[in-house]
TORKOL-4160 file (C-alpha; in steps of 0.2 Angstrom, whole numbers, padded with zeros to 4 digits, m for minus):
370
<pt num="1" X="0301" Y="0492" Z="0441"/>
<pt num="2" X="0291" Y="0485" Z="0456"/>
<pt num="3" X="0301" Y="0478" Z="0470"/>
<pt num="4" X="0301" Y="0459" Z="0471"/>
<pt num="5" X="0296" Y="0450" Z="0487"/>
<pt num="6" X="0299" Y="0432" Z="0492"/>
<pt num="7" X="0285" Y="0425" Z="0502"/>
<pt num="8" X="0290" Y="0409" Z="0512"/>
<pt num="9" X="0277" Y="0399" Z="0522"/>
<pt num="10" X="0272" Y="0381" Z="0521"/>
<pt num="11" X="0253" Y="0386" Z="0523"/>
<pt num="12" X="0245" Y="0389" Z="0506"/>
<pt num="13" X="0232" Y="0400" Z="0513"/>
<pt num="14" X="0244" Y="0411" Z="0522"/>
<pt num="15" X="0254" Y="0412" Z="0506"/>
<pt num="16" X="0239" Y="0417" Z="0495"/>
<pt num="17" X="0234" Y="0430" Z="0507"/>
<pt num="18" X="0251" Y="0439" Z="0508"/>
<pt num="19" X="0253" Y="0438" Z="0489"/>
<pt num="20" X="0236" Y="0445" Z="0486"/>
<pt num="21" X="0240" Y="0460" Z="0498"/>
<pt num="22" X="0257" Y="0463" Z="0491"/>
<pt num="23" X="0251" Y="0463" Z="0472"/>
<pt num="24" X="0237" Y="0475" Z="0477"/>
<pt num="25" X="0250" Y="0487" Z="0483"/>
<pt num="26" X="0260" Y="0486" Z="0467"/>
<pt num="27" X="0274" Y="0473" Z="0472"/>
<pt num="28" X="0280" Y="0458" Z="0462"/>
<pt num="29" X="0280" Y="0442" Z="0471"/>
<pt num="30" X="0288" Y="0424" Z="0471"/>
<pt num="31" X="0284" Y="0411" Z="0484"/>
<pt num="32" X="0292" Y="0396" Z="0493"/>
<pt num="33" X="0284" Y="0382" Z="0504"/>
<pt num="34" X="0300" Y="0377" Z="0513"/>
<pt num="35" X="0317" Y="0382" Z="0519"/>
<pt num="36" X="0327" Y="0374" Z="0506"/>
<pt num="37" X="0316" Y="0381" Z="0492"/>
<pt num="38" X="0317" Y="0398" Z="0500"/>
<pt num="39" X="0336" Y="0397" Z="0499"/>
<pt num="40" X="0335" Y="0392" Z="0481"/>
<pt num="41" X="0323" Y="0406" Z="0477"/>
<pt num="42" X="0334" Y="0419" Z="0484"/>
<pt num="43" X="0348" Y="0413" Z="0473"/>
<pt num="44" X="0337" Y="0412" Z="0457"/>
<pt num="45" X="0326" Y="0426" Z="0459"/>
<pt num="46" X="0336" Y="0440" Z="0469"/>
<pt num="47" X="0322" Y="0446" Z="0479"/>
<pt num="48" X="0321" Y="0464" Z="0486"/>
<pt num="49" X="0314" Y="0458" Z="0503"/>
<pt num="50" X="0309" Y="0441" Z="0511"/>
<pt num="51" X="0294" Y="0438" Z="0521"/>
<pt num="52" X="0299" Y="0423" Z="0531"/>
<pt num="53" X="0288" Y="0411" Z="0541"/>
<pt num="54" X="0296" Y="0404" Z="0557"/>
<pt num="55" X="0287" Y="0388" Z="0560"/>
<pt num="56" X="0291" Y="0377" Z="0545"/>
<pt num="57" X="0295" Y="0358" Z="0544"/>
<pt num="58" X="0313" Y="0352" Z="0541"/>
<pt num="59" X="0321" Y="0369" Z="0541"/>
<pt num="60" X="0313" Y="0383" Z="0551"/>
<pt num="61" X="0314" Y="0402" Z="0548"/>
<pt num="62" X="0328" Y="0405" Z="0560"/>
<pt num="63" X="0340" Y="0393" Z="0550"/>
<pt num="64" X="0335" Y="0400" Z="0533"/>
<pt num="65" X="0339" Y="0418" Z="0540"/>
<pt num="66" X="0356" Y="0412" Z="0546"/>
<pt num="67" X="0360" Y="0404" Z="0530"/>
<pt num="68" X="0355" Y="0420" Z="0520"/>
<pt num="69" X="0366" Y="0430" Z="0531"/>
<pt num="70" X="0380" Y="0418" Z="0530"/>
<pt num="71" X="0382" Y="0425" Z="0511"/>
<pt num="72" X="0389" Y="0442" Z="0511"/>
<pt num="73" X="0381" Y="0445" Z="0495"/>
<pt num="74" X="0364" Y="0446" Z="0505"/>
<pt num="75" X="0370" Y="0456" Z="0519"/>
<pt num="76" X="0358" Y="0470" Z="0515"/>
<pt num="77" X="0343" Y="0459" Z="0510"/>
<pt num="78" X="0329" Y="0464" Z="0522"/>
<pt num="79" X="0321" Y="0449" Z="0531"/>
<pt num="80" X="0305" Y="0450" Z="0540"/>
<pt num="81" X="0300" Y="0435" Z="0551"/>
<pt num="82" X="0281" Y="0431" Z="0552"/>
<pt num="83" X="0276" Y="0422" Z="0568"/>
<pt num="84" X="0261" Y="0417" Z="0578"/>
<pt num="85" X="0272" Y="0413" Z="0593"/>
<pt num="86" X="0276" Y="0424" Z="0608"/>
<pt num="87" X="0283" Y="0439" Z="0599"/>
<pt num="88" X="0295" Y="0444" Z="0613"/>
<pt num="89" X="0304" Y="0428" Z="0614"/>
<pt num="90" X="0304" Y="0425" Z="0595"/>
<pt num="91" X="0310" Y="0442" Z="0592"/>
<pt num="92" X="0327" Y="0439" Z="0602"/>
<pt num="93" X="0330" Y="0423" Z="0593"/>
<pt num="94" X="0326" Y="0431" Z="0576"/>
<pt num="95" X="0338" Y="0445" Z="0579"/>
<pt num="96" X="0351" Y="0433" Z="0583"/>
<pt num="97" X="0348" Y="0424" Z="0567"/>
<pt num="98" X="0349" Y="0441" Z="0558"/>
<pt num="99" X="0331" Y="0446" Z="0555"/>
<pt num="100" X="0327" Y="0465" Z="0552"/>
<pt num="101" X="0309" Y="0465" Z="0558"/>
<pt num="102" X="0294" Y="0455" Z="0564"/>
<pt num="103" X="0276" Y="0453" Z="0560"/>
<pt num="104" X="0263" Y="0444" Z="0571"/>
<pt num="105" X="0250" Y="0433" Z="0564"/>
<pt num="106" X="0236" Y="0437" Z="0560"/>
<pt num="107" X="0245" Y="0450" Z="0549"/>
<pt num="108" X="0239" Y="0468" Z="0550"/>
<pt num="109" X="0238" Y="0474" Z="0532"/>
<pt num="110" X="0243" Y="0492" Z="0536"/>
<pt num="111" X="0258" Y="0486" Z="0547"/>
<pt num="112" X="0263" Y="0474" Z="0533"/>
<pt num="113" X="0263" Y="0488" Z="0520"/>
<pt num="114" X="0272" Y="0500" Z="0532"/>
<pt num="115" X="0286" Y="0488" Z="0537"/>
<pt num="116" X="0289" Y="0483" Z="0519"/>
<pt num="117" X="0290" Y="0501" Z="0513"/>
<pt num="118" X="0302" Y="0506" Z="0527"/>
<pt num="119" X="0313" Y="0491" Z="0524"/>
<pt num="120" X="0314" Y="0493" Z="0505"/>
<pt num="121" X="0317" Y="0512" Z="0507"/>
<pt num="122" X="0332" Y="0508" Z="0519"/>
<pt num="123" X="0339" Y="0495" Z="0507"/>
<pt num="124" X="0338" Y="0507" Z="0493"/>
<pt num="125" X="0347" Y="0520" Z="0503"/>
<pt num="126" X="0360" Y="0508" Z="0508"/>
<pt num="127" X="0362" Y="0503" Z="0490"/>
<pt num="128" X="0364" Y="0521" Z="0485"/>
<pt num="129" X="0377" Y="0523" Z="0499"/>
<pt num="130" X="0386" Y="0508" Z="0493"/>
<pt num="131" X="0387" Y="0514" Z="0475"/>
<pt num="132" X="0393" Y="0531" Z="0481"/>
<pt num="133" X="0406" Y="0523" Z="0491"/>
<pt num="134" X="0412" Y="0512" Z="0477"/>
<pt num="135" X="0412" Y="0528" Z="0465"/>
<pt num="136" X="0422" Y="0537" Z="0478"/>
<pt num="137" X="0434" Y="0523" Z="0480"/>
<pt num="138" X="0436" Y="0523" Z="0461"/>
<pt num="139" X="0438" Y="0542" Z="0460"/>
<pt num="140" X="0451" Y="0541" Z="0474"/>
<pt num="141" X="0460" Y="0527" Z="0465"/>
<pt num="142" X="0459" Y="0537" Z="0449"/>
<pt num="143" X="0465" Y="0553" Z="0458"/>
<pt num="144" X="0480" Y="0544" Z="0465"/>
<pt num="145" X="0484" Y="0538" Z="0448"/>
<pt num="146" X="0482" Y="0555" Z="0441"/>
<pt num="147" X="0493" Y="0563" Z="0454"/>
<pt num="148" X="0506" Y="0550" Z="0451"/>
<pt num="149" X="0505" Y="0554" Z="0432"/>
<pt num="150" X="0505" Y="0572" Z="0435"/>
<pt num="151" X="0520" Y="0571" Z="0447"/>
<pt num="152" X="0529" Y="0561" Z="0433"/>
<pt num="153" X="0524" Y="0574" Z="0420"/>
<pt num="154" X="0531" Y="0588" Z="0431"/>
<pt num="155" X="0547" Y="0579" Z="0434"/>
<pt num="156" X="0548" Y="0576" Z="0415"/>
<pt num="157" X="0543" Y="0594" Z="0412"/>
<pt num="158" X="0557" Y="0600" Z="0423"/>
<pt num="159" X="0570" Y="0589" Z="0414"/>
<pt num="160" X="0564" Y="0595" Z="0397"/>
<pt num="161" X="0565" Y="0613" Z="0402"/>
<pt num="162" X="0583" Y="0611" Z="0404"/>
<pt num="163" X="0584" Y="0610" Z="0385"/>
<pt num="164" X="0569" Y="0618" Z="0378"/>
<pt num="165" X="0558" Y="0633" Z="0380"/>
<pt num="166" X="0543" Y="0631" Z="0393"/>
<pt num="167" X="0530" Y="0631" Z="0379"/>
<pt num="168" X="0539" Y="0617" Z="0369"/>
<pt num="169" X="0542" Y="0607" Z="0385"/>
<pt num="170" X="0524" Y="0608" Z="0389"/>
<pt num="171" X="0520" Y="0602" Z="0370"/>
<pt num="172" X="0531" Y="0587" Z="0372"/>
<pt num="173" X="0524" Y="0582" Z="0389"/>
<pt num="174" X="0506" Y="0583" Z="0383"/>
<pt num="175" X="0510" Y="0573" Z="0368"/>
<pt num="176" X="0509" Y="0587" Z="0355"/>
<pt num="177" X="0527" Y="0583" Z="0350"/>
<pt num="178" X="0536" Y="0567" Z="0348"/>
<pt num="179" X="0548" Y="0561" Z="0362"/>
<pt num="180" X="0564" Y="0571" Z="0357"/>
<pt num="181" X="0575" Y="0560" Z="0369"/>
<pt num="182" X="0574" Y="0546" Z="0357"/>
<pt num="183" X="0589" Y="0546" Z="0344"/>
<pt num="184" X="0583" Y="0554" Z="0328"/>
<pt num="185" X="0591" Y="0563" Z="0313"/>
<pt num="186" X="0585" Y="0580" Z="0307"/>
<pt num="187" X="0591" Y="0595" Z="0297"/>
<pt num="188" X="0595" Y="0609" Z="0310"/>
<pt num="189" X="0602" Y="0626" Z="0311"/>
<pt num="190" X="0615" Y="0628" Z="0324"/>
<pt num="191" X="0620" Y="0644" Z="0333"/>
<pt num="192" X="0637" Y="0644" Z="0343"/>
<pt num="193" X="0640" Y="0660" Z="0354"/>
<pt num="194" X="0654" Y="0664" Z="0366"/>
<pt num="195" X="0663" Y="0680" Z="0374"/>
<pt num="196" X="0679" Y="0687" Z="0366"/>
<pt num="197" X="0692" Y="0689" Z="0380"/>
<pt num="198" X="0683" Y="0679" Z="0393"/>
<pt num="199" X="0698" Y="0667" Z="0396"/>
<pt num="200" X="0710" Y="0682" Z="0400"/>
<pt num="201" X="0696" Y="0690" Z="0411"/>
<pt num="202" X="0693" Y="0674" Z="0421"/>
<pt num="203" X="0712" Y="0672" Z="0424"/>
<pt num="204" X="0713" Y="0690" Z="0431"/>
<pt num="205" X="0696" Y="0694" Z="0439"/>
<pt num="206" X="0690" Y="0688" Z="0456"/>
<pt num="207" X="0678" Y="0673" Z="0456"/>
<pt num="208" X="0664" Y="0684" Z="0462"/>
<pt num="209" X="0666" Y="0696" Z="0447"/>
<pt num="210" X="0667" Y="0681" Z="0435"/>
<pt num="211" X="0651" Y="0674" Z="0442"/>
<pt num="212" X="0643" Y="0691" Z="0441"/>
<pt num="213" X="0647" Y="0693" Z="0423"/>
<pt num="214" X="0642" Y="0675" Z="0418"/>
<pt num="215" X="0625" Y="0677" Z="0428"/>
<pt num="216" X="0621" Y="0693" Z="0418"/>
<pt num="217" X="0626" Y="0686" Z="0402"/>
<pt num="218" X="0617" Y="0670" Z="0404"/>
<pt num="219" X="0601" Y="0679" Z="0409"/>
<pt num="220" X="0601" Y="0690" Z="0394"/>
<pt num="221" X="0605" Y="0677" Z="0382"/>
<pt num="222" X="0593" Y="0664" Z="0390"/>
<pt num="223" X="0579" Y="0676" Z="0388"/>
<pt num="224" X="0582" Y="0679" Z="0370"/>
<pt num="225" X="0584" Y="0660" Z="0367"/>
<pt num="226" X="0567" Y="0657" Z="0375"/>
<pt num="227" X="0559" Y="0671" Z="0365"/>
<pt num="228" X="0566" Y="0662" Z="0349"/>
<pt num="229" X="0560" Y="0645" Z="0355"/>
<pt num="230" X="0578" Y="0639" Z="0352"/>
<pt num="231" X="0584" Y="0623" Z="0360"/>
<pt num="232" X="0599" Y="0625" Z="0372"/>
<pt num="233" X="0611" Y="0611" Z="0369"/>
<pt num="234" X="0623" Y="0616" Z="0382"/>
<pt num="235" X="0632" Y="0631" Z="0390"/>
<pt num="236" X="0649" Y="0629" Z="0397"/>
<pt num="237" X="0656" Y="0645" Z="0404"/>
<pt num="238" X="0654" Y="0659" Z="0391"/>
<pt num="239" X="0650" Y="0646" Z="0377"/>
<pt num="240" X="0632" Y="0643" Z="0372"/>
<pt num="241" X="0626" Y="0631" Z="0358"/>
<pt num="242" X="0608" Y="0633" Z="0352"/>
<pt num="243" X="0599" Y="0624" Z="0338"/>
<pt num="244" X="0583" Y="0626" Z="0329"/>
<pt num="245" X="0571" Y="0614" Z="0320"/>
<pt num="246" X="0571" Y="0601" Z="0333"/>
<pt num="247" X="0562" Y="0593" Z="0342"/>
<pt num="248" X="0548" Y="0602" Z="0333"/>
<pt num="249" X="0551" Y="0606" Z="0315"/>
<pt num="250" X="0551" Y="0625" Z="0310"/>
<pt num="251" X="0548" Y="0632" Z="0293"/>
<pt num="252" X="0558" Y="0648" Z="0298"/>
<pt num="253" X="0572" Y="0640" Z="0308"/>
<pt num="254" X="0586" Y="0650" Z="0299"/>
<pt num="255" X="0576" Y="0666" Z="0301"/>
<pt num="256" X="0574" Y="0663" Z="0319"/>
<pt num="257" X="0592" Y="0659" Z="0322"/>
<pt num="258" X="0598" Y="0675" Z="0313"/>
<pt num="259" X="0585" Y="0686" Z="0322"/>
<pt num="260" X="0591" Y="0679" Z="0338"/>
<pt num="261" X="0609" Y="0681" Z="0334"/>
<pt num="262" X="0606" Y="0700" Z="0330"/>
<pt num="263" X="0596" Y="0702" Z="0345"/>
<pt num="264" X="0610" Y="0694" Z="0355"/>
<pt num="265" X="0623" Y="0705" Z="0347"/>
<pt num="266" X="0612" Y="0721" Z="0351"/>
<pt num="267" X="0611" Y="0716" Z="0369"/>
<pt num="268" X="0629" Y="0712" Z="0371"/>
<pt num="269" X="0634" Y="0729" Z="0363"/>
<pt num="270" X="0623" Y="0737" Z="0376"/>
<pt num="271" X="0633" Y="0728" Z="0390"/>
<pt num="272" X="0650" Y="0731" Z="0383"/>
<pt num="273" X="0652" Y="0749" Z="0389"/>
<pt num="274" X="0646" Y="0744" Z="0406"/>
<pt num="275" X="0659" Y="0730" Z="0407"/>
<pt num="276" X="0673" Y="0742" Z="0401"/>
<pt num="277" X="0669" Y="0754" Z="0414"/>
<pt num="278" X="0672" Y="0739" Z="0427"/>
<pt num="279" X="0688" Y="0736" Z="0418"/>
<pt num="280" X="0682" Y="0720" Z="0408"/>
<pt num="281" X="0688" Y="0719" Z="0390"/>
<pt num="282" X="0674" Y="0707" Z="0383"/>
<pt num="283" X="0664" Y="0706" Z="0367"/>
<pt num="284" X="0655" Y="0694" Z="0357"/>
<pt num="285" X="0657" Y="0682" Z="0343"/>
<pt num="286" X="0645" Y="0670" Z="0334"/>
<pt num="287" X="0645" Y="0656" Z="0321"/>
<pt num="288" X="0629" Y="0649" Z="0312"/>
<pt num="289" X="0629" Y="0633" Z="0302"/>
<pt num="290" X="0615" Y="0622" Z="0294"/>
<pt num="291" X="0615" Y="0603" Z="0291"/>
<pt num="292" X="0610" Y="0586" Z="0296"/>
<pt num="293" X="0613" Y="0579" Z="0314"/>
<pt num="294" X="0608" Y="0565" Z="0324"/>
<pt num="295" X="0599" Y="0571" Z="0340"/>
<pt num="296" X="0594" Y="0563" Z="0356"/>
<pt num="297" X="0598" Y="0560" Z="0375"/>
<pt num="298" X="0617" Y="0558" Z="0379"/>
<pt num="299" X="0623" Y="0553" Z="0396"/>
<pt num="300" X="0619" Y="0540" Z="0409"/>
<pt num="301" X="0605" Y="0536" Z="0422"/>
<pt num="302" X="0603" Y="0551" Z="0433"/>
<pt num="303" X="0613" Y="0563" Z="0421"/>
<pt num="304" X="0606" Y="0565" Z="0404"/>
<pt num="305" X="0610" Y="0579" Z="0392"/>
<pt num="306" X="0602" Y="0583" Z="0375"/>
<pt num="307" X="0614" Y="0583" Z="0361"/>
<pt num="308" X="0616" Y="0586" Z="0342"/>
<pt num="309" X="0630" Y="0575" Z="0334"/>
<pt num="310" X="0636" Y="0580" Z="0317"/>
<pt num="311" X="0648" Y="0591" Z="0308"/>
<pt num="312" X="0635" Y="0605" Z="0308"/>
<pt num="313" X="0639" Y="0608" Z="0326"/>
<pt num="314" X="0658" Y="0608" Z="0323"/>
<pt num="315" X="0656" Y="0620" Z="0309"/>
<pt num="316" X="0646" Y="0632" Z="0319"/>
<pt num="317" X="0659" Y="0631" Z="0333"/>
<pt num="318" X="0673" Y="0634" Z="0321"/>
<pt num="319" X="0665" Y="0649" Z="0313"/>
<pt num="320" X="0662" Y="0656" Z="0331"/>
<pt num="321" X="0680" Y="0654" Z="0335"/>
<pt num="322" X="0685" Y="0664" Z="0318"/>
<pt num="323" X="0673" Y="0678" Z="0322"/>
<pt num="324" X="0680" Y="0694" Z="0327"/>
<pt num="325" X="0672" Y="0704" Z="0341"/>
<pt num="326" X="0654" Y="0708" Z="0336"/>
<pt num="327" X="0654" Y="0697" Z="0320"/>
<pt num="328" X="0641" Y="0684" Z="0316"/>
<pt num="329" X="0648" Y="0672" Z="0304"/>
<pt num="330" X="0637" Y="0661" Z="0294"/>
<pt num="331" X="0640" Y="0647" Z="0281"/>
<pt num="332" X="0635" Y="0648" Z="0263"/>
<pt num="333" X="0621" Y="0635" Z="0266"/>
<pt num="334" X="0613" Y="0647" Z="0279"/>
<pt num="335" X="0616" Y="0662" Z="0267"/>
<pt num="336" X="0606" Y="0653" Z="0253"/>
<pt num="337" X="0591" Y="0651" Z="0264"/>
<pt num="338" X="0590" Y="0669" Z="0271"/>
<pt num="339" X="0599" Y="0680" Z="0258"/>
<pt num="340" X="0583" Y="0689" Z="0254"/>
<pt num="341" X="0582" Y="0694" Z="0273"/>
<pt num="342" X="0600" Y="0700" Z="0278"/>
<pt num="343" X="0614" Y="0711" Z="0272"/>
<pt num="344" X="0631" Y="0703" Z="0274"/>
<pt num="345" X="0649" Y="0704" Z="0268"/>
<pt num="346" X="0660" Y="0689" Z="0262"/>
<pt num="347" X="0674" Y="0684" Z="0274"/>
<pt num="348" X="0682" Y="0673" Z="0261"/>
<pt num="349" X="0686" Y="0655" Z="0262"/>
<pt num="350" X="0692" Y="0650" Z="0280"/>
<pt num="351" X="0703" Y="0635" Z="0284"/>
<pt num="352" X="0694" Y="0628" Z="0299"/>
<pt num="353" X="0701" Y="0614" Z="0310"/>
<pt num="354" X="0692" Y="0597" Z="0307"/>
<pt num="355" X="0687" Y="0602" Z="0289"/>
<pt num="356" X="0698" Y="0596" Z="0274"/>
<pt num="357" X="0693" Y="0610" Z="0263"/>
<pt num="358" X="0692" Y="0629" Z="0265"/>
<pt num="359" X="0674" Y="0634" Z="0270"/>
<pt num="360" X="0666" Y="0650" Z="0263"/>
<pt num="361" X="0660" Y="0662" Z="0277"/>
<pt num="362" X="0650" Y="0678" Z="0278"/>
<pt num="363" X="0648" Y="0691" Z="0291"/>
<pt num="364" X="0630" Y="0696" Z="0295"/>
<pt num="365" X="0629" Y="0715" Z="0295"/>
<pt num="366" X="0610" Y="0717" Z="0298"/>
<pt num="367" X="0592" Y="0714" Z="0292"/>
<pt num="368" X="0587" Y="0722" Z="0275"/>
<pt num="369" X="0576" Y="0737" Z="0276"/>
<pt num="370" X="0561" Y="0742" Z="0265"/>
């Protein structure tokens, strides 16, 4: 689109001459015959450059230029003053009024075109710089917002990793899973684990020995929990509670729980001889149950835990307490889901604390072969 130039002069002949020259060079023009009309045309036409005669009745070119510059919106609008007076003296007054350049009457065509092109190029460059500055400011603002958002995500991710596998925590933070910290109800498979003989061991061993065993035990069990993508509800000393099918539903929750339990037993059985050589009489027991639970954040501001509330957690804990060293006791509901996967032996009906009726239990021997 051709640049638009406002020609301001109270002499019709001068206006016609300038307009003809500018149109011949490919510019668009608008005209004004007085200072007030010029100011009105600046508002209405939004020219790209103003050719402004100095000597006009009523309001001279200096006053027009000052009023143009008084509006910050026109701070980069090029204003070229045209005068037949003493160029040196008028130049100083014009610069003080805010003019960008001067032309002396009679106007030299080559000089006119050169001045117009130069000032329009400068205006375009300034406009580009301003646009880039605005874009940069917008990018910086967006960057600051993204940084704040990412810091918040990292903080949330750090909290979620206390309970979930890293992959699952990432999924929750990025919106690939519903917010698990809101209270909700779901069918879960709960695995409860602890060490047999740990209480006696902790009473007789030194604190450093106890911490060393716990560190080794937690590291081994934690690795297997993460591999199975289980959710760690809590660990207290030698006791661990893990559940499956929350916060992301799993079609194979029972199978994951059993495979993790067998892997844990295998790892503990490899550690038992080492512990015994150190004089520690420790082994392993586990309980697995399935049922509905209410899940979500439990605690208070600054200290939240992720919990599963329901009889299924109590049942897994009671089965774990009844398990002999090396046993993995499961409920009949779990057995029904994975009977084709495992070999097991019945343990009869157990009278468990908190349960009015005896509970059938089964000891998992291993995975079926073939």
